[in-house]
Each structure stands twice: as C-alpha cells, then as structure tokens.
C-alpha positions in Angstrom: 4.8 7.7 4.0 6.0 10.2 1.4 4.2 13.5 0.6 3.7 14.9 -2.8 6.4 17.5 -3.7 6.8 19.2 -7.1 9.5 17.4 -9.1 12.7 19.1 -10.3 12.2 21.4 -13.3 14.9 19.6 -15.2 13.9 16.0 -16.0 16.3 13.4 -14.6 15.8 9.7 -14.8 18.2 7.2 -13.2 18.9 4.2 -15.4 17.5 0.9 -14.5 20.1 -1.2 -12.7 20.1 -4.0 -15.3 22.4 -6.3 -13.5 20.4 -6.2 -10.3 17.1 -6.6 -12.2 18.4 -9.6 -14.0 19.5 -11.3 -10.8 16.4 -10.5 -8.7 13.5 -10.1 -11.1 11.7 -11.9 -13.9 10.1 -9.8 -16.5 6.9 -10.9 -18.3 5.6 -8.9 -21.2 1.9 -8.0 -21.0 -0.7 -6.4 -23.3 -0.3 -2.7 -24.1 -2.3 -0.2 -22.1 -5.9 0.2 -23.2 -7.5 3.6 -24.0 -9.2 3.9 -20.6 -6.0 3.4 -18.6 -4.9 6.3 -16.5 -1.2 5.7 -17.1 0.0 5.8 -20.7 2.8 3.4 -21.5 4.1 1.4 -24.5 3.7 -1.9 -22.7 3.2 -3.2 -19.2 5.3 -5.8 -17.6 5.8 -7.7 -14.4 8.9 -7.9 -12.1 9.0 -10.6 -9.4 11.3 -11.5 -6.6 11.5 -14.6 -4.5 11.1 -14.0 -0.7 10.9 -16.9 1.7 10.6 -20.0 -0.4 12.2 -22.9 1.5 11.0 -24.2 4.9 14.2 -22.8 6.5 13.6 -19.4 5.0 10.0 -19.4 6.3 11.0 -20.3 9.8 13.7 -17.7 9.8 11.1 -15.0 9.0 8.7 -16.2 11.7 11.6 -16.3 14.2 12.7 -12.9 13.2 9.5 -11.2 14.1 9.6 -11.5 17.9 7.0 -9.7 20.0 9.8 -7.3 20.9 10.5 -6.4 17.3 6.9 -5.8 16.6 6.5 -3.8 19.8 9.4 -1.6 18.6 7.2 -0.6 15.6 4.4 0.6 18.0 4.2 4.3 18.9 3.6 5.2 22.6 -0.1 5.8 23.5 -1.2 9.2 24.8 -3.8 7.5 27.0 -6.5 9.5 25.4 -9.6 7.8 24.0 -10.2 7.1 20.3 -11.7 9.9 18.2 -14.1 9.6 15.3 -14.3 11.7 12.2 -14.5 11.1 8.4 -10.8 12.0 8.0 -9.8 9.3 10.5 -11.4 7.0 13.0 -10.9 3.5 14.6 -12.5 0.7 12.7 -14.7 -1.3 15.1 -16.5 -3.7 12.8 -15.9 -7.4 13.2 -17.0 -8.5 9.7 -14.9 -9.5 6.6 -13.1 -6.1 6.5 -11.5 -6.7 9.8 -10.3 -10.1 8.7 -9.0 -9.3 5.3 -7.0 -6.1 6.1 -3.8 -6.7 8.1 -0.4 -5.4 9.0 2.6 -6.1 6.7 6.0 -6.3 8.5 9.3 -6.2 6.6 12.9 -5.0 6.7 13.8 -2.1 4.4 17.5 -1.3 4.0 18.3 -2.9 7.3 15.5 -1.1 9.2 12.3 -2.8 10.4 9.1 -1.2 9.1 5.4 -1.9 8.6 2.7 -1.2 6.1 -0.9 -2.4 5.5 -2.0 -5.0 3.0 -5.3 -6.6 2.0 -6.4 -10.1 1.0 -7.9 -10.0 -2.5 -9.8 -12.8 -4.1 -7.4 -14.8 -6.2 -6.9 -18.2 -7.9 -4.3 -19.3 -5.4 -6.0 -17.8 -2.3 -2.6 -16.4 -1.2 -2.5 -12.9 -2.7 -2.5 -9.6 -0.9 -2.2 -6.1 -2.4 -0.1 -3.3 -0.9 2.0 -0.3 -2.0 5.1 -0.7 -4.2 7.4 1.0 -1.6 6.4 -1.7 0.9 7.9 -4.4 -1.4 10.7 -2.5 -3.2 12.1 0.8 -1.9 14.9 3.2 -2.2 17.1 4.4 0.6 16.5 7.8 2.3 18.1 9.8 -0.5 16.2 8.0 -3.3 18.9 5.6 -4.4 19.8 1.9 -4.0 16.4 0.4 -4.9 16.1 -2.9 -2.9 13.5 -5.6 -2.4 12.3 -5.7 1.2 13.1 -8.7 3.3 11.6 -10.7 6.2 8.1 -10.1 4.8 5.3 -11.2 7.2 1.5 -10.5 6.9 -0.8 -10.7 9.9 -4.5 -10.4 8.8 -6.8 -8.9 11.4 -3.8 -7.7 13.5 -4.8 -6.0 16.7 -2.9 -5.1 19.9 -0.1 -7.5 19.1 -2.4 -10.5 18.4 -2.7 -12.6 15.2 -6.2 -14.0 15.4 -6.1 -15.6 11.9 -2.4 -16.7 11.8 0.8 -15.4 10.4 1.9 -15.7 6.7 5.4 -15.3 5.4 5.9 -13.7 2.0 6.9 -16.0 -0.9 6.9 -13.7 -3.9 6.9 -9.9 -4.4 5.3 -8.6 -7.6 5.7 -5.0 -8.9 5.8 -3.1 -12.2 9.4 -2.9 -13.6 9.0 0.9 -13.8 8.7 1.0 -10.1 12.2 -0.5 -9.8 13.5 2.8 -11.2 11.8 5.0 -8.6 14.1 7.7 -7.3 11.7 9.6 -5.0 12.3 12.8 -7.0 10.0 12.3 -9.9 6.5 11.5 -8.5 5.0 12.5 -11.8 6.8 9.6 -13.4 6.7 6.9 -10.8 3.8 7.7 -8.5 1.2 5.7 -10.4 3.3 2.6 -10.2 3.5 2.6 -6.3 1.4 -0.6 -6.1 2.4 -4.2 -5.5 1.2 -7.7 -4.7 2.7 -10.3 -2.3 2.1 -14.0 -2.7 2.1 -15.6 0.7 3.1 -19.0 1.9 0.5 -21.1 3.8 0.5 -20.8 7.5 1.6 -23.4 10.1 -1.7 -25.3 9.7 -1.4 -25.4 5.9 -4.1 -22.8 5.2 -4.0 -20.1 2.6 -4.6 -16.6 3.9 -7.9 -16.5 2.2 -9.0 -19.7 3.8 -7.8 -18.6 7.2 -9.5 -15.2 7.0 -12.7 -16.8 5.6 -13.1 -13.9 3.2 -11.4 -11.7 0.5 -12.0 -8.4 -1.0 -12.8 -7.9 -4.7 -10.4 -6.0 -6.9 -11.4 -3.6 -9.7 -9.6 -2.0 -12.6 -10.4 1.2 -14.5 -13.1 2.3 -12.1 -14.0 6.0 -12.1 -12.5 8.2 -9.5 -14.4 10.9 -7.6 -16.6 8.4 -5.8 -17.1 7.9 -2.1 -14.5 5.5 -0.8 -13.3 3.9 2.5 -9.5 3.9 3.1 -7.9 1.7 5.7 -4.6 1.4 7.4 -2.5 0.7 10.5 -1.0 4.2 10.9 1.8 4.8 13.4 1.2 8.5 13.2 -1.3 11.2 12.3 -0.9 14.5 10.4 -3.1 16.1 13.0 -0.9 16.6 16.1 -4.0 16.4 18.4 -4.5 12.8 17.3 -0.9 11.6 17.8 -0.8 8.7 20.3 -4.5 7.9 20.1 -5.0 4.1 20.0 -5.8 4.1 16.3 -2.5 5.9 15.4 0.0 3.7 17.2 0.1 1.0 14.6 -1.7 -1.4 16.9 -5.3 -1.0 15.5 -7.0 -0.6 12.2 -8.2 2.9 11.3 -10.1 4.3 8.4 -11.2 7.4 6.5 -14.3 7.9 4.4 -15.1 10.6 1.8 -15.2 11.5 -1.8 -11.9 10.7 -3.6 -10.1 13.7 -5.1 -7.7 13.5 -7.9 -4.2 14.9 -7.4 -3.4 17.5 -10.0 -0.2 18.9 -8.5 0.5 22.4 -9.7 0.4 24.1 -13.1 4.2 24.0 -13.3 4.7 20.6 -11.7 1.8 18.2 -12.4 1.4 15.1 -10.4 1.3 11.5 -11.8 -1.9 10.7 -13.6 -4.3 8.5 -11.8 -3.6 9.4 -8.1 -6.8 9.6 -6.0 -7.7 9.8 -2.3 -10.0 11.2 0.3 -9.3 13.6 3.1 -7.4 11.6 5.7 -4.9 12.2 8.5 -3.5 8.6 8.6 0.3 8.7 8.4 3.2 6.2 8.2 2.1 2.6 8.5 -1.1 3.1 6.5 0.8 2.8 3.2 -0.5 0.0 1.2 -3.9 0.0 2.8 -6.9 -0.4 0.5 -9.0 2.3 -1.1 -12.4 0.5 -1.3 -15.4 1.5 -3.3 -18.9 0.1 -2.6 -18.1 -1.3 0.8 -21.1 -3.2 2.2 -21.3 -2.3 5.9 -23.0 -5.6 6.8 -20.6 -8.0 5.1 -17.5 -5.9 5.1 -16.8 -6.7 1.5 -16.2 -4.1 -1.3 -14.0 -3.6 -4.3 -10.3 -2.4 -3.9 -9.8 0.2 -6.5 -6.5 1.6 -5.3 -3.9 1.7 -2.5 -2.6 4.3 -0.1 0.8 5.5 -1.1 1.4 9.2 0.0 0.0 12.2 1.8 -0.8 15.3 -0.2 -2.3 18.6 0.9 -4.8 19.7 -1.8 -7.2 22.5 -2.4 -10.8 21.9 -3.5 -9.6 21.7 -7.1 -7.0 19.0 -6.4 -4.1 21.3 -6.8 -1.1 20.9 -4.5 -1.1 23.6 -1.8 1.7 26.0 -1.5 3.5 25.0 1.8 4.3 28.7 2.5 0.9 30.2 1.5 -1.7 27.4 1.7 -5.2 28.1 0.4 -8.0 28.4 3.0 -9.6 25.2 1.6 -6.3 23.2 1.8 -6.8 19.8 3.4 -4.6 16.8 3.8 -5.5 13.8 1.6 -4.2 10.2 1.6 -3.7 9.3 -2.0 -2.4 6.6 -4.3 -2.8 5.0 -7.7 -6.2 4.1 -9.1 -5.8 0.5 -10.3 -5.9 0.0 -14.0 -6.1 -3.0 -16.3 -2.9 -1.8 -18.0 -0.7 -1.6 -14.9 -2.4 -3.5 -12.1 -4.0 -6.2 -14.2 -0.8 -8.0 -15.2 0.6 -7.8 -11.6 -2.6 -9.3 -10.2 -2.8 -12.0 -12.8 0.9 -13.0 -12.2 0.4 -13.0 -8.4 -2.8 -15.0 -8.5 -1.4 -17.8 -10.5 1.8 -18.2 -8.5 2.2 -21.5 -6.7 2.5 -21.3 -3.0 
C-alpha cells in the first residue's frame, strides 16, 4: 500500500497510452461533475476491461489459486494473541459485515497479490468495490500500467476458508484518469484510486450477493469528518509491535474506527482533494477495503463512502508530517478517496448493469 509523498515540484504527466487503452478498455462518457463533487473535472468517464469471461477462463482462474498460492500471500504468525484498539483490531462479528467484505486475489505484473473488496448492493448482484490499484496498477517505478489478472474474490475469507464460495472476476471498471497514474503525482491521481469488479456466478450459479445473503449500501457526496469503520485483510502493520498478530497476516478481517481526517498534504505540496481516513495501522492487503459510515452493529450493514488506498502520517490538522521532524501529534492514518457522484457514480452504474 503506497504512502502519501509530496509530488515533484515540476509537474509531469505521462501521456495516456492510447493504443493500449483502445485495445483493453471501453470509454463511456458520463455527466459532468456536480458542484458538490470533491474532484473537479470536465467530464467523467468509465474504462472497462474483460477479465475471465469464458468457461475455460473461469476454470483457469479457479485452478490458478491453489491453497499453496494463497498460503504464499500469508505472513508468518508471531504466535501472540490478537490486540484490540481503535486504530486496529480483529473483527469478530458474524453478521452481514463479515459476509460482505472479502479478500481479493490477483496477479499484478507477474506477481501474486491480494487486496480487500466489498459486496455492494447492485442491479446484477455481482458487484464489489475496491481500490483502483487492485484492478489496474503500474510497475514498481510507476510505469507500464496494466490490468491485473487472475482476479478472484472470496467473501468472508478466514484462515484459508471460503465459507460463501469463490467468485472469479468478469469485468474491471475504473476511471480513465486512473489509467494514467504514475505513482509520482498523488495530487492528480489519488482521488481516482477506486474501482469496481463485476463477478461471475459461482459453481452453484449464485451471484455473490445471493451467496453472501447481504450487501452494503454505497453513498456518494457524503460529508467527511464523521466516525467511520475501515476494514481490510492486512498482511502487515505500521506498528512493529503488531506485526505477526493473527489480524495482520492476511488471514483474518481487521478494522479501525475513528473520525475520518482529510489529507491536506503540505503547503508546498497539497494532496489530492477528497482523501479521507481514520487513524489506522493496517498495512498492505487492506487496500480496497471499505470506509463505512453509519455501520449498524447488529445487522452489520452500513454505507460505503470510500475505500482504503494509502497510508499517510498526519498531524491534527491533516497536514502531512515531516518524516525527519514529525510533529508530536503525528499519527498514521489509512486514507482513500471519498466517493462522489461525479467520479464513482458512473463506475458504479456501469458495473451494476453489466451482465454476468
């Protein structure tokens, strides 16, 4: 999971790889951003990419993710018991939350990886929301943007088990601006680090929403600064004392709870508009997890208002901390874009009406 770093002082934008986009993505023009949108832009659009469509492609993805491959994405346990705190704790509830959040496996530039994704209520019953870099990502030096492959979602994943089935990805959906991400200009691309995946039905012909028996709501243009729950399957923790605890191995669902803080960056290098998140030590693997407002503790249902996309050390005012001289009130936050009708709305609408 990337951390917020001030961008270069000289603007640099890599051109969109038009040939690759034409081959891999379909663009659909959408309405212009409304006045309340956090990310100004002339017009929103949608980029899509076919994943496993044919029966043979679906079987290949299921066969690819052997127990051994999945185990290789698990961090060794320290043997110490779980630890609870608002900035990171194991989720022990057995309600709809535990059924709708799951682990998302994929191959990124030839390397196996995992993120977190969430079942959201949709017309096709087959839609999950996650981070943009879990669906389309650059290489380690910020080049060669590629769509991820071998996409597999396991709702309710725990300790290697798939209690509600396994679902291969059929269609990836992102904003075209995200396809230009270069990992150097977070102030330009950070707010677009969001995506949807349309899933195939499982071996029993069920949609993921039917199999889970629930879905989370999704909300656009919601105010920041509210108390939120953030969930993920982290394989690491920013707090060294928590490394290797059961909830930081990738095998179990963890969460943070607190008031979301907006990322302001620094006076010289402002962050992207519309990035929010609470204090949280969850690391890699929690990307794509939901930021949920109004979570009902009984039903386990709330409204997904954003996703986890990066870690950022902030002071009480939301300013990025100086790594060499951090402020006394500097704490680590897990942040990501706040969903808007301008950017997220067209992506959600396109994913929700896709056939499975």
